[in-house]
C-alpha positions as CSV (number, residue, x, y, z in Angstrom):
1,M,102.6,172.0,109.4
2,D,105.9,170.7,110.8
3,T,104.9,167.7,113.0
4,G,108.1,168.0,114.7
5,S,110.5,165.6,113.0
6,K,113.7,166.8,112.0
7,V,115.5,164.4,108.7
8,K,119.4,164.3,109.7
9,K,121.5,164.9,106.9
10,G,125.4,164.5,107.0
11,A,127.5,162.2,109.7
12,G,124.5,160.7,111.0
13,G,125.5,160.6,114.6
14,R,129.2,160.7,114.1
15,K,131.7,163.8,114.4
16,G,132.6,165.8,111.8
17,G,130.5,165.9,108.1
18,G,131.7,163.9,105.1
19,P,131.3,160.7,103.7
20,K,130.7,157.4,105.5
21,K,133.4,155.3,105.4
22,K,133.5,152.0,104.2
23,P,133.3,149.0,106.5
24,V,136.3,146.8,106.9
25,S,136.2,143.4,108.7
26,R,138.6,142.7,111.2
27,S,140.1,139.8,108.9
28,V,140.9,142.3,106.4
29,K,142.6,144.7,109.3
30,A,144.5,141.4,110.7
31,G,145.5,140.3,107.1
32,L,144.0,137.0,107.5
33,Q,141.8,135.1,105.1
34,F,139.7,132.7,108.2
35,P,136.9,135.0,109.7
36,V,137.6,136.6,113.0
37,G,134.0,137.7,113.1
38,R,132.8,133.9,113.4
39,I,135.2,132.7,114.7
40,G,134.7,135.1,117.2
41,R,130.7,134.3,117.3
42,Y,131.3,131.0,117.8
43,L,133.4,131.4,120.9
44,K,130.8,133.5,122.2
45,K,127.9,131.3,121.5
46,G,130.1,127.9,122.6
47,R,130.1,129.4,126.4
48,Y,133.6,128.7,126.8
49,S,133.4,131.5,129.0
50,Q,131.3,134.2,130.3
51,R,133.4,137.0,128.6
52,V,135.8,136.7,124.8
53,G,138.1,139.6,124.3
54,T,138.9,140.8,121.5
55,G,142.0,139.5,120.7
56,A,141.2,136.0,121.1
57,P,139.4,135.5,117.9
58,V,141.7,137.1,116.2
59,Y,144.7,135.0,117.5
60,L,142.7,131.9,117.2
61,A,141.8,132.5,113.4
62,A,145.5,133.0,112.6
63,V,146.6,129.7,114.4
64,L,143.9,127.9,112.3
65,E,144.7,129.8,108.9
66,Y,148.3,128.7,109.8
67,L,147.7,125.0,110.7
68,A,145.5,125.0,107.3
69,A,148.1,126.2,105.2
70,E,150.5,124.0,106.4
71,V,148.5,120.9,106.1
72,L,147.8,122.1,102.4
73,E,151.6,122.8,102.1
74,L,152.3,119.5,102.6
75,A,149.3,117.6,100.8
76,G,150.1,119.6,97.2
77,N,153.6,118.5,97.7
78,A,152.5,114.9,97.9
79,A,150.5,115.5,95.5
80,R,153.0,116.8,93.1
81,D,155.3,114.1,94.1
82,N,152.7,111.6,92.5
83,K,152.1,113.8,89.7
84,K,149.0,114.4,90.2
85,N,147.5,118.0,90.1
86,R,144.5,118.0,92.4
87,I,144.7,117.1,96.1
88,I,142.5,113.7,97.4
89,P,142.2,112.3,100.7
90,R,142.8,108.8,101.8
């Protein structure tokens, strides 16, 4: 009694057999710490434009990461000059 439902094994719609690859985030591909996917989602949700290009969230994440690194570097240097091991806001 076959009901006509076939169980697919293997590629799952992909070409070729073999094991499925582990997904790699766009942040890892770009070599960034900041979340590219989340920034892209916020750009779309914020209605800044009708369409958001694929490179826009990557570029914005890179710029934000650079600025954060610069601020942390300066704050760390100021804390070290004051003989503190912790960065405190003021």
